[in-house]
C-alpha positions in Angstrom: -24.9 -15.6 -17.4 -25.0 -12.1 -17.3 -21.9 -9.5 -17.4 -22.2 -9.1 -14.0 -21.5 -12.8 -12.6 -18.9 -13.0 -15.2 -17.2 -10.0 -14.0 -17.7 -11.5 -10.0 -16.2 -14.8 -11.3 -13.1 -13.2 -12.6 -12.5 -11.0 -9.7 -13.2 -13.8 -7.3 -10.3 -15.9 -9.2 -7.6 -12.8 -8.5 -8.4 -12.2 -5.0 -5.6 -13.1 -2.7 -6.2 -15.7 0.0 -4.9 -13.7 2.9 -4.2 -10.2 1.9 -1.8 -8.4 4.3 -3.4 -6.5 7.2 -2.4 -3.2 8.0 -4.2 0.1 8.7 -3.5 3.8 7.7 -0.7 5.9 9.4 1.7 2.4 9.7 4.8 2.1 8.1 5.1 -0.1 5.7 7.5 -2.1 3.6 6.2 -3.2 0.6 8.3 -6.2 -1.3 7.9 -6.1 -5.1 8.6 -8.1 -8.5 10.4 -6.4 -10.8 11.5 -7.9 -14.2 14.5 -6.7 -16.0 14.8 -8.9 -19.3 15.3 -12.7 -18.3 16.0 -11.6 -14.2 13.6 -11.2 -11.8 14.3 -9.1 -8.6 12.7 -7.8 -5.1 12.4 -4.0 -4.7 11.0 -2.8 -1.8 9.4 0.2 -1.4 9.0 1.9 2.1 6.6 4.7 3.2 3.6 5.5 5.6 0.6 4.5 4.6 -1.7 7.4 3.6 -4.8 6.3 1.7 -6.8 3.0 0.7 -9.4 3.1 -1.6 -11.9 0.5 -3.9 -12.6 -2.6 -2.4 -12.8 -6.1 -3.5 -10.0 -7.2 -6.8 -9.9 -3.4 -7.1 -8.1 -2.3 -3.3 -5.7 0.1 -3.7 -3.5 1.6 -1.0 -1.1 4.9 -1.4 2.3 5.1 0.0 4.4 7.8 0.6 7.7 8.8 1.5 10.8 11.3 1.2 13.3 11.2 -1.3 16.2 13.2 -1.7 13.8 15.8 0.2 10.9 15.4 -1.9 7.8 13.6 -1.8 7.6 10.7 -3.6 3.9 8.8 -3.2 2.9 5.7 -5.1 -0.4 3.6 -5.6 -0.9 0.0 -5.4 -2.8 -3.0 -5.7 -3.3 -4.7 -2.7 -4.4 -8.4 -4.3 -1.2 -7.5 -7.5 0.7 -10.6 -8.2 3.9 -8.5 -8.4 3.1 -7.5 -4.3 5.6 -10.6 -2.4 4.6 -9.6 1.0 4.1 -6.3 3.0 6.0 -6.0 6.4 4.4 -3.8 8.7 7.3 -1.8 10.3 5.4 0.2 12.9 1.9 1.2 14.0 0.8 5.3 13.7 -1.6 7.1 15.6 -4.0 8.5 13.5 -7.6 9.7 13.9 -8.3 10.4 9.7 -8.7 7.9 6.8 -6.9 9.7 4.4 -3.8 11.7 5.3 -3.4 14.1 2.8 -2.3 16.9 4.8 1.0 15.0 5.7 1.9 16.3 1.7 2.6 19.9 3.2 4.3 19.2 6.1 8.3 19.0 5.9 11.1 17.4 8.2 10.3 16.2 11.5 6.3 17.2 11.6 6.1 14.1 9.6 6.4 12.3 12.0 3.2 10.0 13.7 2.7 8.9 17.2 3.6 5.2 17.4 0.3 2.7 18.6 1.6 0.6 21.0 0.6 -2.8 20.6 
């Protein structure tokens, strides 16, 4: 077996069966498993998906939110076992693949129009 096929087998085992389906501009709640000593709890990170990158088991998505007037961004691996679930709160109308322009905006200018389902 070549190194390429071994890597593909390892990646296939770590890919989730039904990964969460969401788009750029969606407001999501990411439910994370957090280990504190012997206890495990769920912590929720809410925000707007501003970017997706990678493919296969290396697929990542970036979520941005505002905390105490400061922008906080966090990148999550889509197929991570630490991610319990991703809830879609609302869908935004966007015309870009990356929403990095939201970093420069403050207050109500950060809001996106809601997509009707």
